[in-house]
Steps between C-alpha positions, in 0.01 A plus 500: 500500500786735589671424170184575307453827688861601429448413130199727473673774693797486260259496204318800631817703544623398159178630346521822690858564400426419136187724507717791620692500172323652198807460278479210257741630240840673521674723242866584570689757294866587541680812361866398487729737688238773541607739770271592794611861449315536180201299623443737794658821383466490124778607260830602668585859413877451519504198260231660278717815451823303443561488126713189539176315602212694352537548124177688439438711807223710350283200399575290805448779747179589325373153549612428851600816689302709745623710792228336709614157623151349499435605143849399390460141616148482353641604159745210515278239664131605450360155584700460819406845633150536365377147570734291726569799737127548548382137508806304611839532667850622397802400704862633500493879531805561716395862549275349769745231610276246326772263392482194272842338426674210338615259766748341254840676509550515118227734390479408136248311291519124540559519883217753518250293310605192685429680833172644372360174372644245743500708818863395558794737460733207419863620500587219257285663237762767407511540124281576197614188323247259349516246779191315618393632840501229770247689717126429468304813410157605602363473147579135470368444852167662399502301180490175701193607706146392433318721243831661399665218312605619143345838590828693549661682213822711473587748224844659519722721283824372647603156380639386838158450653464134396810439716396722790170308517667171410263413218623147472413426864204733558316415176362858494385654179771759426535713194817703501660721233426348162371162618258394229130553570367163390126589504230486235336841587560759229615767745774281655606375154538864392701589814720202437587623152549860615736408792737315261499785245536802724824679586633430844673818629573336840582152367170341594143565379341838596292496816188579297518159331537331841194690614276425204599132502394486863183696442384288204589177683299628799199566277495145356636282781392686815788418733436543874857618561677718244852639528630765255867596532597818315867580432548828312541738793815312611650492159433866428650594840816298438524680169478838671190594301274684743258602228426139416517383856212737584309416185529130561381533860205709382413245227519218751260694726254536207522133420424409856199734494382337174522153659320614823221646293462165318492322835225735624295421185498129579244348731743219579775738612338824621518535881676161511851604383789659677770689307858523638753728334865507608860480384805280542745762629569871527769729360750770612384844618733658751749551222256589217734358244438158658140497389604283207647228717422266793667229703646443839753780458214754466304484827176651365467210257325295762216761538189374325124569495166326460140582406199283586141527381222252559188397693687391819727803509387794714521836318775652707663664192853621537632326815646773726563284809853432610579134429762269356388233260690271270462357154510148640159566657316543170489125396315408824272807458399374147420153638312637799276718282385176331450329838816288488797473734816488292698218660796353314848352554670835563436796736231741389429854629179574691203655322445874510197530730378844385445380146202304614424651839144618519558720803493860373689628806842597343668495841402144550606406142843659574528285810403181305755578231783549756417156629522345155803700392815300491877562553 
């Protein structure tokens, strides 16, 4: 009798916990090497006025400059500041000591994506080489869960993602760079032809092809978890091209807005989908000439940011509470939003409580986040 009672008690609490989560779908978007400084402050006046970095000051400043900080950042990221900032949350504005950092010591792409997606800042993951990642990631974990099998899709510009996500082991659907789009739908067949014929200024397909491949796939196959990894911001920054760095960031914001509008037009996804936008690492800023670079020798490189929008995320907007969070906490947060606990064979950072904390008391949210912050 006691065993039966305990069973029903467990079942009751399982149903309650499940009912608390409205999120059934997750969309993750990363902007490679996108600095928090532009996200929260808009275009940087020093870099913008430097002719070594900005080749068409008149045009670029006309597009992205305003003396008013709020207007300036809206010009660059209209979706983040007109929609997410009003309906969701933005983390990482160090003006308010709201800190989100890499826990990995390397602060470049592969280690950053590994930390983001596995929750484990593995010091053995220390290069950008095409080496299969030994660490299980949250996407393959979700892909093994009931109702999510073969419902996870990844579209990436950078051709290292099949190795970061260990495609051979994870069996995830991953389309990276110019991987052929073997589908019968006319739109995907057209995109497949275009991606092979287009010029590749950064050595891989343009982000817009990655986006449209993901969008058209989403329309037809309706994945429950979609990850889009953009790349151009990092390449433009490494090339010292501030005009194109800003234009790429702005274009990525517009593509995210386009996808979110599609999501809101679908009865299967509207009010059931959480959007997470973040990056793999930061860039230099104290020495403005270091904005082009990142890595362990440039301490600001570990400063990142995150935006969250969805039915389980309270509309706190720009987080102005003092806290220290880490990239390794995002993987668990993704799983938690879907009602899962991301348990695997390596350490994983704790979830970020305020992302799905329904208590609107910001003081209490701050306290909860200090508890789940990690060294």
